[in-house]
C-alpha positions in Angstrom: -69.4 7.5 -66.7 -67.4 4.4 -65.5 -64.7 5.0 -63.0 -61.2 3.9 -63.9 -60.3 0.5 -62.5 -57.5 0.6 -59.9 -54.4 -1.6 -60.4 -54.9 -4.7 -58.3 -51.5 -4.4 -56.5 -52.3 -7.1 -53.9 -53.1 -9.6 -56.7 -49.8 -8.7 -58.5 -47.8 -9.3 -55.3 -49.6 -12.5 -54.6 -48.9 -13.8 -58.2 -45.2 -12.8 -57.8 -45.0 -14.8 -54.5 -46.6 -17.8 -56.0 -44.1 -17.7 -59.0 -41.2 -17.4 -56.6 -42.5 -20.3 -54.5 -42.6 -22.4 -57.7 -39.0 -21.6 -58.4 -37.5 -21.8 -55.0 -37.6 -25.0 -52.9 -38.9 -24.9 -49.4 -36.6 -25.0 -46.3 -37.1 -28.8 -46.0 -36.1 -29.4 -49.6 -33.0 -27.2 -49.1 -32.0 -29.1 -46.0 -32.5 -32.4 -47.8 -30.3 -31.4 -50.8 -27.7 -29.4 -48.9 -25.3 -32.3 -48.6 -25.4 -32.9 -52.3 -25.1 -29.4 -53.7 -23.0 -27.6 -51.1 -19.7 -29.4 -50.8 -17.1 -28.5 -48.2 -14.7 -25.6 -48.7 -11.9 -27.8 -49.9 -14.1 -29.8 -52.2 -15.7 -26.9 -54.1 -14.8 -26.6 -57.8 -15.6 -22.9 -57.6 -15.6 -20.6 -54.6 -19.3 -19.7 -54.9 -20.6 -23.3 -55.4 -23.9 -23.6 -53.4 -27.4 -24.9 -53.5 -28.6 -21.6 -54.9 -26.1 -21.8 -57.7 -27.3 -25.3 -58.6 -30.9 -24.1 -58.4 -30.3 -21.2 -60.8 -28.5 -23.6 -63.1 -31.5 -25.9 -63.1 -33.4 -23.0 -64.8 -30.8 -22.7 -67.5 -28.7 -19.9 -66.1 -25.1 -20.4 -65.0 -22.4 -17.9 -64.0 -18.6 -18.1 -63.9 -15.8 -15.8 -63.0 -12.3 -15.6 -61.7 -9.7 -13.4 -60.0 -6.1 -13.4 -61.1 -3.5 -11.4 -59.3 0.2 -11.0 -60.3 2.6 -9.6 -57.6 6.1 -9.2 -58.9 9.3 -7.3 -58.3 12.8 -7.2 -59.7 15.4 -7.2 -56.9 18.2 -6.9 -59.4 18.6 -5.9 -63.1 16.5 -3.8 -65.3 16.4 0.0 -65.4 14.8 0.4 -62.0 14.2 -2.0 -59.1 10.4 -1.9 -58.3 7.6 -4.0 -57.0 4.4 -3.9 -59.0 1.0 -5.6 -58.7 -1.7 -6.2 -61.3 -5.0 -8.0 -61.1 -8.0 -8.8 -63.2 -11.5 -10.2 -62.3 -14.0 -11.4 -64.9 -17.7 -12.4 -64.6 -19.9 -14.1 -67.1 -23.5 -15.2 -67.5 -24.5 -18.1 -69.7 -28.1 -18.6 -70.7 -29.0 -22.1 -71.9 -31.4 -21.3 -74.7 -32.3 -25.0 -75.1 -33.6 -25.1 -71.5 -35.2 -21.7 -71.6 -36.6 -21.5 -75.1 -36.1 -24.9 -76.5 -33.4 -23.9 -79.0 -31.3 -27.0 -79.2 -27.6 -26.5 -78.6 -27.7 -22.8 -78.2 -26.2 -20.6 -75.5 -26.1 -16.9 -75.0 -23.0 -15.5 -73.2 -22.5 -12.0 -71.6 -19.4 -11.1 -69.7 -17.3 -8.2 -68.4 -14.0 -7.6 -66.6 -12.2 -5.3 -64.3 -8.4 -4.7 -64.5 -6.1 -2.7 -62.4 -2.4 -2.4 -61.5 1.1 -1.3 -62.6 3.4 -2.7 -65.2 6.8 -4.0 -64.0 7.9 -4.4 -67.6 8.2 -0.6 -67.9 10.7 -0.6 -65.0 12.7 -3.5 -66.4 12.3 -2.1 -70.0 11.3 -5.4 -71.6 8.6 -6.5 -73.9 8.4 -9.8 -72.1 5.9 -8.7 -69.4 6.5 -10.5 -66.1 2.8 -10.1 -65.3 0.4 -12.1 -67.4 -2.6 -9.9 -66.4 -1.4 -6.4 -66.9 -3.6 -4.6 -69.5 -6.4 -2.1 -70.0 -7.4 -0.6 -66.7 -10.9 -0.2 -65.3 -14.2 -1.9 -66.0 -14.8 -3.4 -69.5 -17.6 -5.0 -71.4 -16.2 -8.1 -72.9 -18.5 -10.7 -74.5 -21.9 -10.8 -76.1 -22.1 -14.0 -78.1 -24.4 -16.7 -79.4 -22.8 -20.1 -79.1 -24.4 -22.9 -81.2 -23.6 -26.6 -81.3 -24.9 -28.8 -84.2 -24.7 -32.4 -85.4 -24.2 -34.0 -81.9 -21.7 -31.3 -80.9 -19.4 -32.0 -83.9 -19.9 -28.5 -85.3 -19.9 -25.4 -83.2 -20.3 -21.7 -83.9 -19.6 -18.5 -81.9 -21.2 -15.4 -83.3 -21.0 -11.9 -81.7 -18.4 -10.3 -79.5 -15.6 -12.5 -78.2 -11.8 -12.8 -78.2 -10.0 -14.5 -81.1 -7.3 -15.8 -78.7 -10.0 -17.7 -76.8 -10.9 -19.7 -80.0 -7.5 -20.2 -81.6 -4.1 -21.3 -80.3 -5.8 -22.0 -77.0 -3.4 -23.1 -74.3 -4.7 -25.5 -71.7 -3.8 -25.5 -67.9 -0.4 -27.2 -68.6 0.7 -23.7 -69.5 1.0 -22.5 -65.9 3.6 -19.8 -66.6 3.0 -16.3 -65.3 5.1 -14.2 -67.9 3.0 -12.9 -70.8 5.7 -14.2 -73.1 4.2 -17.7 -72.9 0.7 -16.7 -74.1 0.9 -16.1 -77.9 2.8 -12.8 -77.2 4.1 -12.5 -80.7 0.7 -12.8 -82.3 -0.6 -10.0 -79.9 2.4 -7.8 -80.8 2.6 -8.5 -84.5 -1.1 -8.2 -85.2 -3.1 -5.6 -83.3 -6.4 -7.2 -84.1 -5.6 -10.7 -82.6 -7.1 -9.8 -79.2 -7.0 -11.8 -76.1 -9.2 -11.8 -73.0 -10.8 -9.6 -71.8 -10.9 -7.6 -75.1 -13.6 -8.7 -77.4 -14.1 -8.2 -81.2 -17.2 -8.5 -83.3 -17.0 -11.6 -85.5 -17.8 -15.2 -86.0 -15.8 -18.5 -85.6 -16.6 -22.1 -86.4 -15.0 -25.4 -85.4 -15.6 -28.8 -86.9 -14.5 -31.8 -84.8 -15.8 -35.1 -86.0 -16.3 -37.7 -83.3 -14.7 -40.5 -85.1 -11.6 -38.4 -86.1 -8.7 -37.0 -84.1 -8.5 -34.0 -86.5 -10.4 -30.7 -86.3 -10.5 -27.5 -88.3 -11.5 -24.0 -87.2 -11.9 -20.6 -88.9 -12.9 -17.1 -87.8 -13.6 -13.7 -89.3 -13.6 -10.5 -87.2 -14.2 -6.8 -87.7 -11.2 -4.5 -87.6 -9.8 -3.0 -84.4 -7.9 0.3 -83.7 -4.1 0.0 -83.6 -4.0 1.9 -80.3 -5.1 -0.7 -77.8 -5.7 2.0 -75.2 -8.5 3.5 -77.3 -10.1 0.1 -78.0 -13.8 0.4 -78.1 -14.5 2.8 -75.2 -14.4 0.2 -72.4 -15.8 -2.3 -74.8 -19.0 -0.4 -75.5 -18.2 0.4 -79.2 -20.7 -1.6 -81.3 -19.6 -0.5 -84.7 -18.5 -2.9 -87.4 -15.4 -1.9 -89.4 -14.7 -4.8 -91.8 -13.7 -2.3 -94.5 -11.1 -0.7 -92.3 -9.6 -4.0 -91.2 -10.7 -7.6 -91.4 -9.0 -10.3 -89.4 -9.2 -13.9 -90.7 -7.9 -16.8 -88.7 -7.6 -20.5 -89.7 -6.5 -23.4 -87.6 -6.1 -27.2 -88.0 -5.4 -29.5 -85.2 -4.7 -33.1 -84.2 -5.7 -34.6 -80.9 -3.9 -37.7 -79.8 -4.9 -40.2 -77.0 -8.1 -38.3 -76.2 -10.8 -40.6 -77.6 -12.6 -43.2 -75.5 -10.6 -46.4 -75.1 -7.3 -44.8 -76.3 -4.6 -45.4 -73.7 -1.8 -43.6 -75.5 -0.3 -40.5 -73.9 -2.5 -37.5 -74.8 -1.4 -34.6 -76.9 -2.7 -31.8 -79.0 -1.0 -30.2 -82.1 -2.1 -27.1 -83.9 -1.1 -25.2 -87.0 -2.7 -21.8 -87.8 -2.6 -18.7 -90.0 -3.6 -15.1 -89.0 -4.3 -12.6 -91.8 -5.2 -8.9 -91.2 -6.3 -6.9 -94.3 -5.3 -3.5 -92.7 -2.6 -1.3 -94.0 0.7 -1.6 -92.0 3.5 0.9 -92.0 7.0 -0.3 -92.9 9.3 -0.4 -89.8 12.4 0.4 -91.9 10.7 3.2 -93.9 7.7 4.5 -91.9 6.5 6.7 -94.9 5.8 3.5 -96.8 3.0 1.1 -96.0 1.7 -2.3 -97.1 -1.8 -3.8 -97.0 -2.2 -7.2 -95.4 -0.2 -9.0 -92.7 0.2 -12.7 -92.4 1.5 -14.6 -89.3 1.9 -18.4 -89.2 2.0 -20.4 -85.9 2.5 -23.9 -84.5 1.6 -24.9 -81.0 0.9 -28.0 -78.9 1.2 -30.0 -75.8 2.3 -33.6 -75.4 2.3 -35.8 -72.3 5.7 -37.6 -72.2 5.3 -39.7 -69.1 2.4 -40.8 -67.0 2.6 -42.3 -63.6 1.3 -45.8 -63.3 -2.3 -46.0 -62.2 -3.1 -42.3 -62.9 -4.7 -40.4 -65.7 -3.2 -36.9 -65.4 -0.1 -37.2 -63.2 3.2 -37.1 -65.1 5.5 -35.0 -67.3 4.2 -32.9 -70.3 5.9 -30.7 -72.8 4.4 -27.5 -74.4 5.6 -25.2 -77.2 4.5 -22.3 -79.4 6.2 -21.0 -82.6 5.4 -17.9 -84.6 6.9 -16.7 -87.9 5.5 -13.7 -89.8 5.6 -13.9 -93.6 6.8 -10.3 -93.9 9.2 -9.2 -91.1 9.4 -5.6 -92.3 5.9 -4.8 -90.8 6.1 -7.0 -87.7 7.7 -6.2 -84.4 8.9 -9.8 -83.8 10.4 -11.7 -86.8 10.8 -15.1 -85.0 9.2 -16.3 -81.7 9.4 -19.4 -79.7 8.0 -20.3 -76.2 8.0 -23.7 -74.6 8.8 -25.8 -71.6 8.1 -28.8 -69.4 5.4 -29.3 -66.7 5.1 -32.1 -64.2 1.8 -32.8 -62.4 2.0 -34.5 -59.0 5.8 -34.3 -58.6 5.6 -33.9 -54.8 4.3 -36.7 -52.6 0.8 -36.0 -51.4 0.3 -33.0 -53.8 -1.2 -34.8 -56.8 -2.8 -31.7 -58.3 0.2 -29.4 -58.0 2.2 -28.6 -61.2 6.0 -27.9 -61.3 7.1 -26.2 -64.5 10.1 -24.7 -66.4 9.7 -22.5 -69.4 11.8 -20.6 -72.0 10.7 -17.8 -74.4 12.7 -16.1 -77.1 11.8 -13.1 -79.2 14.0 -12.1 -82.2 13.0 -8.5 -82.9 13.0 -6.7 -86.3 16.2 -4.9 -86.9 14.4 -1.6 -87.6 12.4 -2.0 -84.3 15.7 -2.4 -82.4 16.8 1.0 -83.6 13.4 2.7 -83.0 13.0 1.1 -79.5 16.4 2.1 -78.4 16.0 5.6 -79.6 12.6 6.1 -77.9 13.6 4.4 -74.6 17.3 5.2 -74.2 17.9 8.2 -76.4 20.4 8.8 -79.2 23.5 8.1 -77.0 22.9 4.4 -76.5 23.2 2.1 -79.5 21.3 -1.3 -79.4 23.7 -4.2 -79.5 21.3 -7.1 -78.8 18.9 -8.5 -81.4 16.6 -10.4 -79.1 15.1 -10.7 -75.7 14.5 -14.0 -73.8 13.1 -15.2 -70.5 13.5 -18.3 -68.4 10.8 -19.0 -65.8 10.6 -21.6 -63.0 7.5 -22.0 -60.8 5.3 -24.3 -58.8 1.5 -24.2 -58.8 0.1 -25.1 -55.3 -3.5 -26.2 -55.9 -4.7 -25.2 -52.5 -8.3 -26.2 -53.4 -9.9 -27.1 -56.7 -10.8 -23.4 -57.1 -7.7 -21.7 -55.7 -4.2 -21.9 -56.9 -1.0 -20.0 -55.7 2.1 -20.0 -57.9 5.4 -18.6 -56.7 7.7 -18.1 -59.6 11.2 -16.7 -60.5 11.9 -15.2 -63.9 15.3 -14.4 -65.5 14.9 -11.8 -68.3 17.8 -11.7 -70.8 18.7 -8.6 -72.8 16.0 -6.2 -71.6 15.9 -3.0 -73.7 18.0 -4.7 -76.4 21.2 -3.2 -75.0 24.0 -4.0 -72.5 23.2 -0.7 -70.8 20.3 -2.5 -69.1 21.4 -5.5 -67.0 19.6 -8.8 -67.1 16.8 -8.8 -64.6 15.6 -11.2 -62.0 11.8 -11.0 -61.3 10.4 -12.7 -58.2 6.7 -13.0 -57.4 3.6 -14.9 -57.0 0.4 -15.3 -58.9 -2.9 -16.3 -57.3 -6.0 -17.6 -59.2 -9.5 -18.0 -57.7 -12.3 -19.4 -59.8 -15.7 -18.1 -58.7 
């Protein structure tokens, strides 16, 4: 009878050490490359940039993350004067499947987020949330998506769990405002399925951007989502598909100006889009009635208006977003506009800082005005204002390439849709750190 062969543990440990030695450079190599892969604190593009990060990236794995904190209070106006803070941190892993498995142009992304804080908008009684970040609290699974690029990166796909708002009506860094009103707020309020980060939906999107053309087109289809955002997908761990319950379809066409090689004109991007949700929506004027299908149209864009001589990015830019629903009886907001101006490098010696001014206006459905006033104020106060608006002024101090601090002041007009609540001043600061 042959005795059972014992597991060669020493051989396994030795093999593991050899494999690790093949991956990790020796101390001399690290010392030699330190000056190239570990920049000084004020030169880092991300806080955790290091030789180890570059080493991992060399094997096809990269990670990214950020921390965004909003700290705001309203010293005057609103229903109550309070100070509230909210923050969110995200972390994502990207696996370069071309490098790892030889699948050309393919990337697998996995990410999650943690959100906490209190909502100052509740104290002011406004839908125009002073804090951009406030949202679902706690840890949340966010993305699990396959990203594929084809035909020399002219055609790209994202398949799996991701946020529609990260693919459509995407606003670049020129939108430095802190109030949520400047980030497609009306699309989020009018269509419960048009989710923004860090809330993912199962679906697929595609973008075609020919290299020789300034035009692009994009489209996406997503599985339905619950109306109650607080119940959304059990911290992101709901993997069910519900296309029959609700299907979100998004289409967008865009024009990019002054962004091709050799083009010296002032850069700009213009977008036109449509969002359709197949779900059944209750009438706001007659809640017992419902209608299947909701359509929202939007326009958005940015345009550089003036560029300082001898620079590429310093100067004045304008930005704007417009949303109009096709049927206002089932939408909270029947007309929406947000826009403003941003100047990069306005202060001497602060070339990467941005100074901005923004204005957002939400014209609410007449039936919503009555319902909101009744639920918030009670039957004794009659709404006498049809809209809310906000003016925001701020300056982004780019302390390092990875760290920005933005003090801002907001003036919120007609909170609560009634003169019973005074216009509010919100003061605060936002800080952003890229990991």
